[in-house]
N, C-alpha and C positions, 0 to 999 in steps of 0.2 A: 383255162383261166376264167374265173367268174367275175361278175360285175356287182359292185356295191353301189347303191343309189342314194344313201343318206348318211349324214355324219354319224359316227359311232358314239359321240359324246353328247349327252343331253343337257349339260350345264348351260345356263343362259350366258350370253356374251356380256361383258362388263358394260354398265350403263355409260353412254357417252356424256351424260350430263355431270356425273361425279368425277372429280380428279382421280386418276389411277394411282394407287399408292405404290411406291417403290422404296424398299428398305435398303439403306446403306449402312453396313456394320463393319467395323475394323476386324480384320483377321490376319494376323501377322505371319502365321506359319501353318503348315499342315499337321502340326501336333494334334493328336486326337482330342485332347481336352480343349484346346484353343478353337478348333473347328466346331466342336459341339457347342461351346459357349456362343460363338458367333451365329451359328445356325439357329439356336434357340432364341437369341435376341432378335434376329431378323424375322422369324416367324411370329414372335410376339408382337412386333411392330405392325404386322399385317393382320393381326387378329386371330392368329393360330392357323394351323393347317387343317384341323378337323372340319370346319365348315366347308372347305373346298373339296374334301374327300369324305363325305358323310358315311359311305359304306363301300364295300367291294374291294377288289384287287386294284393294284396300281402298277403302271408301267413306268420305269425310270429310263429316260432317254438321255444319256450323256453325249458329249461330242467326242466321237471316236474317229477322227479324220484319217487316221492311218495307224500302222503298227509301230507306234513310238512309245518309248518308256516315259513315265510320268514327268521326270525331271526335264524333258524337252519342252514342256508347256504347250504341246500341240493338242493334247486331249484333256478332258475333265479329269482332275486328279482323283484317284480312288479314295482318298481321305474324305473328300466332299461327298462322294457317292455313298460311302459307308456310313457317314454321319446321318444322312437323310434316311437311308435304308434301315439303320438301327432304330431310329425314332419310330418309323412306320411299323417295323416288325414288333417292337415292344407293345404297340397298340393292337397287335394281332392281325395285321394286314398281310395278305399274300402279295409278294413283290416279284415282278419280272424285270430283269435288267437286260438291255440290248440296244443294238443299232443295226443299220443296214449299210455297210460300207460300200464305197464306189468300186466298180470293177465287176468281174465275173462272180456270180453267186456260187461260191464253193465252200462247203463246210470246213475244209482244211484251213482255208485262209481266214475264215471267221474265228476259228479256234485260236489261230496264231495271233490275230488281232486282240482278242480278249486276254490272251496270255501276256502279250507285250505291254498292254496298257494297264495291267493290274486288275482288270475286271474279273478275270477267272478266279483269282485269289479272293477278291472281295465277295463274290458269289458263294464260294465254298465256305468262307469264314462265317457268313451270316445266314446261310441257307436260302439264298435267293435263287429264283428260276432264271438261269442264263439262257437267253433266247437264241436257239439255233435254227429257227424256222426262216428259211430264205424264200419261201413261196411268194410269188407276186399275185396281186389282185388289182383289177382295174376298177377305179371308182369314178363316179360322175360328180363333178363339182357344180353345184347349183350357183347360178349367177357368176360364172367364172370370169375373171379378169384376163386370164391367159388361156390355158388349155381346158376344154370341157371334160376331157377324160384323162386321168392320170394313173400311172401304174405305181402302186405303193407296195411296200412290204406288208404281207397279210397280217402279221402280228401287230404292227404299229397301227395299221388301218382299223383293226378291230379292237384295239385296247380300250377297255371301258373307261379308264381315267389315266391321262398322261401327265407325268411330272417331268418337266423339261430342265435338263442340267447342262447348260452351255458353258463354254470357255470364253474368257475375256480376251479377244484377239482382233487384230486388224485382218483385212482380207483384200487382196489385190483387186478383185472384181467387184465385190459388194461393199468394199471400203471397211466394213466391220462385220464380224460374224458373232452373233449373240443369240438371243432367244428365237428370233424369226429364222435366221439362216440355219440354225441347228435343226429345224424341222425338215430341211431338204434331205436330211438323213433318212427320212421315212420313205423316200423314193427308192424303188427297187433297184439294186445294184447297177446293172449296165444301162438302165434307163436314165441314170444321171447324165451319162455321156450323150445320149440321144437328145435330151432336153437342152443341153448346152448347145448342141448343133442347131436346134430349132429356134432357140430363144437367145440370139446373139445380142439383141438390144437389151441393155440393162433394165429398161422399163418393163419389157415383156417378162424377163426373168423375175424381177421383183413382184410382178403380178402373180406369177406362179407361187412364190413364197407366201404372199398374202392369202392366196386361195388355200394353201396348206394350213395356215393359221385358222381359217374359217372351218376347214374340214376336221382337223385334228383337235382343235380347241384345247390346247394345254391349259390345265387349271392353275398351275404354279410354275414359275421359272426361278431357279436358284443358280446364279452365275458364279462359277469358280473364278474369282478375280483376286485370288491370293497371289499367284504369279501369273501374269498375262503374257501376251506376245505383241510386240510393236514391230513397225517396219513392214516388210513385204510378207505378211502372213497369207494363208493360215497355217502353213507348215514350216516354212523356212525363214520366218522372221527371227527376231531376237527375244529371248525370254527376259521379262522385266518384272521386278517386284512391284505389285500394285497394292496389296494389303487389305482387300475387302472381300466380303460376300455381298452380292447384289441380288435382291429378290423382289418379285412382284407377281401380280396375277395377270397383268396385261403385257404380252410380249413386246408390243411396240413401245410401250412406256419404258420398259426395262432397257430396250436397245437405245432409246433416246438418251437415257441417263448414261449409258456406256459411251455414246458418242460425245456427250458433253464432257465426260471425264477424260476422254482421249484428246479432245480439242478440235473436233470437226466443226467447221463453220456451217452457217445456214446454207442449206441446199447441197452440201458436199456428199451426203449419203443418199444414193439413188432410192432407197426404200422410202425415205421421207419426201422425196420429190413426187412419188406416186400416192402415198398415204401419209398426210401430215400426222405427227404424233398427237395423242390425246392430251388433255390437260393432265399434268403430273404433280403429285404431292410426294416430295421426297421426305422420308422419315428416317430418323437416326442422325447420322453425320450430315450436316448441311452440304449441299452439292458443291458450293464454292470451296469447301475444305477438302473435297475429294478429287478435284481436278489434278491432272498429272502434268506438271511442267516438263516441257521438252519431250513429250511422248511422240515418238517417231511414227508419222503416218505413212501409209503405203504409197508407192510410186504412182504417178498419174496413169490412168487407164482409159481415158476417153479424150476425144478432141476437145470437148468442153473443159475437161479437167486440166488439160495441159496447154491449150493454145487459145486462151480467152481473148488475147489481144490481136489475134490474127484472123478474126471472123471475116474480114474484108477480102481475103485471098480467094482465088478461084477454087471451086470445089475439089478438082483433082489434085491441086497442089496442097490443099488442106489435108486431103486423105493421105497423100504421100508423107507430109510432115507428121501427121498423127501416127502413122505406122513407125516412123523413125523415132518418135518420142517414146513409144511404149517399149518396155523391156522385152527382149526376145530370148527365147530359151535356147540353150546349147547344152550339150551333154559332155561331161568329163569322162573320157575313156578310162581313166584311172579308177574312178568311183563306180562306174556303171558295171553291174553284175549280170546284165542281160536277162532280167526277170520279166521283161515285157509289160510291166504294169503301165508304163507311160504310153506304149503303143496301143494297149487295150483301152485306155482312158481318153485318147485323143478323139474329139468329135469330128475332126476334119481328116482323119487318117493321114496326118502329116508326119508321122513317126514310123520308121521301119528299123528292124534289127539287121545290122550287117556285121558279120563275123562276131555275133553275140554282143554287139554294142549298139545302143540306140543312136539313130541319126535323125535330125529334124529338118524337114523341108520348109524353110522359112517362107517360101512363096505360097504354100498352102496354109501356113499357121495363121490363126485368127487372134492370137495373143489372149487366149482364155486362161492360160497357165495351169490347166488341169494336170499337165505332166509334172510340173514343179510340185504341185500339191500332193500327188499320190506317190512320188518316188520315195521309197523307204531308206535310200542310201544317200540322199542329198546330191545325186549326180547331175540333176537338171539345174543348171545355173541360169540366172536371169541377168542380162546385161543390155546396155544400150549401145547403139552405134555412136561414132564420134559426133555426128550431127544431133543425135538424140540427147547426148550428154550436154551439148551446147544449149539445146532448147530447154532442157530440164533446169539447167543452172540459171537461165535467163528468167525462168518462172519464179524463182525464190526471191 
């Protein structure tokens, strides 16, 4: 494994003095003509894509959280990927499409992921380079907030220009997953689990995400918000019609707009506790007209999120109540197929296969919900104890 010592992208960071533009454009369906229209309008509102990518090849990084079909709303829809790729290909650009999924780095699984998410067909139809490189590379992060050395997927670490294609979703741990969280996909396979083990505090994990923003420097973010996910995302929440494309050059600004649309209050998203959002200029549909009434937010995931009124309690009792409040994973034997993806993805080694069925040791479980996120069968269910349900209901 080699070490990279400087960011691969030479584009300057957006000026802190100028408001970061974010385009909000209606997009009612994944019909090709509708997506093309919305994408063109969004890019026009940002001044076009050409100044951001003046030359060279471009790497498209969708959210491919797992091997789920597009209609599940877990992954970036291929219609959005094809719309941006078609535009770039028409201009003569060489396009690479890829992601680095969680779990063991195996070509067979990566091929399966691309096939199930529709990326394989998109690449074949448009003549895109489908990235099969799973090689890791260690990179040094200058002025790191979190880890000074991070192991990334080599292709993503060395991509000359990154175009970020997130999905509009809630997230149990990060509260929302958008432009910033999508960059965690650049971390090499199994190291995602290792970093969850090391960075249990949300502030430390958000620091790593911000370091990835600095290192990878995505030049453009286009969020698939046509159909999003609400509730306990990022994989087993509920699909919900949102009806927009959201685009911008600054990933934090894009995520702030997403959070406003979803209805997160001030301080509710850990990312913005660590890095306040920049000044934002929303273009297109006014933000007040894009808010989503009744958008279901994820369940509480920290003591502060769920037990604000009990700060006076002794520390051990608060810790106990916090664990009771948080949803805990359990495995449905009827749905579990014994694939071991949850076992391989658990940072605490709290899951074992017994008789080809996964079993969770709740005493070791840290409630990171990686198992729920990676299970392709929906076999890992999240539920609260009776006391947890009582605490959660008293919070509403």
